[in-house]
C-alpha angles and dihedrals in degrees: 000000000000113000133177087261097064097042120109105218112212094182100103105149101176141023118187128161105319094337133092127184121216123189133197094042126151134200095007123150137198114273094018116154115243135197117209125195115197127209090259091058096256118143117220131177134223148164131235109249100174139011123194118174104301097346127090130192113211129195108218111213095207093043129245099268109138093012115141108200092210094058100036123109123197125199123189111214100201090233137095120235110288134191123214112232136193135137086268090077088079110101093020136117120219134190131225096283095043097263117139113257096189129075094260128118124275112276115249100210125219088206140358111230130197107251091220089068127210123285114255116227105240090225089059093059118106118215112255111245113143123098123244114201114216096175090236114117098210090056102035096040103033109020105022120202116221132194112275095019127126108217115172127205114224110206140158137231111289096017118123098253091131090057090047092048091051091047093051091047091050098045106033114119139161123228115239143082120279096353114144116225128194138177125218108196118193120185119186128193095355128149123256088250092056091046091053090048093054095045093047092046091055094042097045094050095042091240089122089079092070097032141084116206126203116187132186117180125218092250093050118102115286092233089065088062088058093048100041101071090047090051090048092050091049088056089047092051091052093050092045105039102026100035097029095235128148106239131196113200117200114193117191130204108008089172089066088050092052092047089054089049089053092047093053092044089053091050089054089050093237121169106264125232129199112355091349096301116133117267091238094058092109091056092044094051090046090055087063103036095045091061088081122090148073127284127211111254094020121104096204130076140195120222120185132208107182113189122204135174111225111226107243088357087282111155089189092061111121095252099056090032095057092038090056091055093053102039133063104250136316143250109221123203118212125221090201093057090045091053088053091056097252117148126225090025095208113164098214101193099065091040120104139178107192093193096046097105091056093054102047138065135062115001090009106058116329135312093244095049098099094047093046092050093049094048094048091049090052096046094044092049091050092048092051089053089055090048089057091044091058090062088061107035104015129242092278090072093061123099123232089258091051090053091053090057090046088053090047090055091054092047092047092055097040099043111022102030094037118074136146121270091246097037112119111194121192118225089253090055090052096048093044089051088051090054090048090056095043090051087071088066125076111274091230090060094063093091095149095061127079115250092238091059091048092052091050101043112019110112094356101101 
């Protein structure tokens, strides 16, 4: 029987950029996977972006260069894009269409899953509570990451967010006996040099064994940047909810993703929204970010760290602005700290982890964690105020107490914020270092810490 799904349509009427238009189609749906055979015998692949009556607009992954509309045949498969999953994906590197980029064998999948995922009933979500240790003091101590959270990193062009992303992926671990932990690392629109950096970092440290890497280069088709994070999250959902693993998903750079979204929207001649981005960008970003979380009755979890470079370091730009609405906090990198040679250049004061208080404390981190974090925030903020005051009145106008807080601010940045790229600090190391710095302040000033903790830790580290 001949159906619409085994017909080769030779009714391509237009090819422009990465789009082709086919007319006279029947029973075609949005997001459908398409196979395209050119007049030279090449097979290309695409996805339906728009259907209107009997006409379909298709995004061609490999582009339309060399396509002659008269000799091109299009076949609609009746399926969405799927990714083959099995435990063998661990330790592998994949490209933008799901093909292996390493020298390993082809994956024999246990199952092929729709990359768009399945919606999670909100009532099935379990509240995130368990601590994830990244080994980075400014995150673990001050803006704690918990299982199931989505905590983005807001960076800027030229800042070391790639180094920080690789460090988090290498060092991240969950506390607990016998719990399997995996990292899904998704890099979109990066250079070949950056791709080599990430692959070598994972291979040289052995982290590749528990990781799945997805890489899309800057000169790859823009549509792959739309597909790649969904493919990565499909792999994460399989590891988390089928294999009961705790999975950390690192997505970099979401700005490249949003730019690809704008490029495709412009090619479709859609009405632009803020700064030319499509009006549905909020919904589109949410369809990625909301695939993090925990589910009742499932042992595994998905935690997300999306990384985005803010154009012109503007935190009000639509990409960080909308990301901030959807996610549960942010880690902000500072160009000023970077210029002063501080790594990682995390600007602690504008950072926030909205779920932190539910993931710290006795049996999770340490009973004094919340008090230590609050007191260091307070002291650091006061010291930064004095640093700005010096520019107006000079250091001579400061009191001895003011100078202690100024000294604390320098120590905080040079000892707690600063750490080596391969330095993995435990949460105890971070909190003990915090006590060491706070012991330079008068004991009576530690008003945010319980007296029992002061008696135990003040001056003892």
